[in-house]
LUMNUKE-112937 format. One line per 3 residues: number of its first residue (from 1); for each residue x, z, y of N, C-alpha, C. Coordinates in steps of 0.02 Angstrom, whole numbers, plus 50000, padded with zeros to 5 digits. Atoms other than C-alpha are relative to their C-alpha. Layout:
N
NUM = X/Z/Y/X/Z/Y/X/Z/Y  ...
This chain:
124
1 = 50037/49996/49941/50675/49961/49955/50024/49966/50057  49966/50051/49927/50715/49843/50116/49997/50064/50060  49998/49961/49941/50772/49940/50265/49963/49959/50069
4 = 50026/50018/49947/50661/49902/50409/50035/50023/50069  49953/49985/49964/50802/49918/50535/49954/50019/50074  50028/49991/49930/50746/49990/50717/49997/49937/50044
7 = 50002/50046/49939/50695/49866/50849/50021/49927/49958  49988/50058/50037/50720/49713/50709/49932/49993/49955  50077/50022/50033/50544/49634/50674/50011/49970/49927
10 = 50014/50054/50064/50496/49567/50506/49940/49970/50011  50073/50036/50002/50352/49438/50502/49966/50011/49938  50015/49956/50053/50243/49535/50391/49946/49920/49968
13 = 50022/50056/50027/50154/49342/50368/50031/49971/49952  49945/50057/50042/50297/49246/50295/50052/50042/49956  49938/49968/50053/50407/49391/50224/50000/49990/49928
16 = 49996/50033/50079/50457/49346/50045/49986/50077/49972  50015/49942/50038/50378/49468/49916/50034/50000/49937  49986/50005/50073/50439/49517/49736/49930/50010/49969
19 = 50069/50011/50030/50284/49472/49637/50017/50018/49929  49997/49985/50060/50235/49551/49472/49923/49985/49968  50061/50008/50036/50084/49514/49338/49981/50065/49999
22 = 50043/49924/50001/49950/49640/49354/49989/50022/49929  50013/49972/50068/49933/49734/49191/49938/49981/49963  50076/50025/50033/49800/49668/49064/49960/50045/50012
25 = 50055/49954/50001/49723/49824/49066/49951/50012/50065  50038/50010/49929/49682/49797/49254/49963/49946/50009  50054/50055/49977/49622/49628/49257/49946/49992/49976
28 = 50065/50001/50009/49452/49594/49263/49985/49915/49987  50001/50084/49995/49474/49393/49303/50054/49972/50008  49943/50039/49969/49596/49266/49328/50067/50026/49960
31 = 49929/49977/50005/49780/49296/49327/50029/50013/50064  49979/49979/49940/49813/49392/49483/50072/50041/49986  49935/49972/49980/49983/49452/49537/50014/50033/50048
34 = 49997/49949/49938/50039/49583/49650/50066/49974/50032  49932/50006/49959/50185/49547/49794/50010/50055/50030  50000/49922/49948/50263/49705/49876/50071/49991/50026
37 = 49925/50012/49969/50407/49716/50001/49984/50086/50036  49997/49942/49967/50438/49905/50037/50035/50008/50066  49973/50011/49951/50483/49922/50215/50067/50058/50022
40 = 49975/49925/49977/50525/50102/50265/49967/50055/49995  50027/49936/50006/50503/50268/50244/50001/50030/50081  50011/49987/49912/50432/50346/50424/49967/50090/49972
43 = 50033/49933/50005/50406/50541/50403/49963/50020/49932  50024/49993/50064/50396/50542/50228/49938/49945/49975  50060/50044/50023/50256/50403/50208/50055/49928/49998
46 = 49973/50080/50021/50303/50228/50121/49959/49943/50060  50050/50029/49965/50259/50092/50242/50048/49909/49960  49973/50079/50029/50267/49904/50168/49939/49943/49981
49 = 50035/50047/50004/50187/49742/50123/49974/49981/49949  50033/49997/50064/50060/49715/49979/49979/49919/49995  50060/50067/50005/49976/49540/49920/49977/50015/49931
52 = 50030/50017/50067/49859/49512/49773/49988/49933/50006  50027/50075/50018/49837/49328/49725/49942/49995/49958  50070/50025/50011/49678/49242/49664/49987/50052/49943
55 = 50013/49956/50048/49597/49358/49536/49959/50056/50014  50032/49936/50007/49497/49523/49486/50031/50057/49988  49974/49932/50031/49584/49690/49460/49964/50057/50027
58 = 50000/49913/49986/49553/49874/49453/50046/50025/50020  49951/49973/49967/49654/50001/49532/49983/50077/50007  50010/49915/49970/49672/50203/49550/50036/49997/50049
61 = 49973/50016/49929/49717/50214/49717/50054/50068/50015  49968/49945/49990/49836/50327/49801/49982/50021/50081  50024/49989/49919/49806/50400/49995/50052/49953/50036
64 = 49984/50068/49957/49835/50242/50095/49961/49984/50065  50023/50045/49942/49797/50162/50258/50027/49944/49995  49984/50071/50013/49797/49976/50256/49966/49957/50064
67 = 50037/50046/49956/49774/49830/50380/50024/49940/49978  49986/50071/50034/49728/49662/50305/50029/49953/50059  49972/50046/49961/49827/49529/50388/49995/49936/49987
70 = 50017/50052/50028/49793/49373/50291/49971/49998/49953  50044/50008/50065/49663/49312/50166/49935/50039/50001  50073/49978/50014/49499/49376/50107/49981/50030/49933
73 = 50015/49979/50064/49429/49471/49978/49948/50055/50002  50049/49951/49999/49298/49606/49932/50033/50067/49950  49957/49954/50027/49371/49781/49899/49914/50048/49971
76 = 50061/49955/50008/49234/49892/49793/50034/50064/49977  49997/49933/50021/49234/50077/49761/49947/50011/49951  50022/49982/50054/49181/50124/49594/49979/50066/49983
79 = 50016/49915/50014/49080/50286/49561/49943/50008/49957  50055/49995/50053/48961/50366/49442/49940/49991/50047  50059/49999/49978/48841/50355/49563/49961/49920/50032
82 = 50023/50064/49987/48847/50161/49594/50077/49965/50036  49945/50028/49982/48959/50050/49696/49993/49996/50077  50001/49991/49934/49021/50039/49882/50025/49927/50005
85 = 49945/50068/49984/49082/49849/49945/50035/49999/50068  49967/50025/49949/49193/49809/50087/50022/49935/49999  49967/50066/49993/49227/49637/50153/50067/50003/50018
88 = 49930/50007/49974/49408/49614/50181/50023/49935/50035  49980/50065/49969/49480/49488/50314/50049/50038/50039  49943/49972/49936/49617/49497/50448/49977/50040/50055
91 = 50011/49945/49957/49601/49643/50558/49959/50068/49966  50027/49952/50027/49507/49754/50444/50050/50047/49977  49950/49960/50014/49582/49912/50429/49952/50069/49931
94 = 50048/49963/50049/49531/50031/50282/50048/50066/49973  49967/49952/50036/49582/50203/50212/49977/50014/49933  50023/49973/50049/49584/50252/50028/50034/50076/49983
97 = 49971/49931/50012/49613/50428/49960/50031/49996/49903  49976/49982/50064/49692/50480/49788/49948/49994/49955  50065/49977/50061/49589/50456/49622/49949/49950/50012
100 = 50044/50049/49981/49481/50316/49703/50012/49943/49956  49982/50053/50034/49444/50189/49577/49951/49938/50033  50022/50063/49967/49432/50009/49652/49994/49948/49955
103 = 49989/50067/50031/49400/49834/49608/50012/49952/50044  49982/50051/49942/49488/49692/49716/49971/49927/49983  50004/50068/50016/49420/49530/49703/50002/49950/50053
106 = 49963/50048/49952/49514/49388/49791/50001/49931/49980  50012/50065/49994/49474/49211/49808/50056/49949/49991  49945/50050/49984/49639/49148/49853/50061/50048/50003
109 = 49967/49936/49998/49756/49290/49913/49968/50048/50052  50015/49949/49943/49755/49446/50017/50072/50026/50017  49935/49981/49971/49897/49506/50108/49984/50064/50057
112 = 50026/49940/49954/49902/49682/50186/50066/50037/50021  49933/49928/49989/50024/49815/50283/49982/50057/49972  50022/49942/50014/50005/49992/50212/50044/50048/50022
115 = 49957/49936/49986/50061/50159/50238/49973/50040/49933  50011/49949/50049/50064/50271/50091/50006/50072/50013  50003/49924/49972/50028/50461/50111/50078/50023/49963
118 = 49928/49971/50014/50203/50566/50096/49978/50041/49930  50013/49949/50049/50216/50656/49930/49985/50073/50022  50023/49926/49983/50125/50823/49940/49958/50007/50052
121 = 50048/49997/49947/50000/50769/50077/49946/49981/49987  50073/50018/50047/49858/50745/49946/49959/50042/50047  50045/49935/49964/49709/50836/50038/49972/50025/49941
124 = 50014/49960/50048/49660/50984/49950/49922/50004/49982
């Protein structure tokens, strides 16, 4: 985890991230990679920067609020009753809840700033 010092800004658009290959079981199309920079823990919640490179991947979500800061994509919520789609672009704010099954379709790259809920704060 990087320590975001009080009153010491980080440029979220250009910050260097550590990249990993998306596990094969989650890849739907292409060769997406994820980049991550954990910035701080505030009141028990993790704050960071996350990026997905071009491709399509599935995920099981945690409790999270995020703001897209760069790139575009489509986020699909997959349920037994069908699918719901959200078009992602800079400025879009979205909330995910633990256990949601999602599909991320990213043509080039998508970068977001996220806040993950504190452990034990999951809704009952």
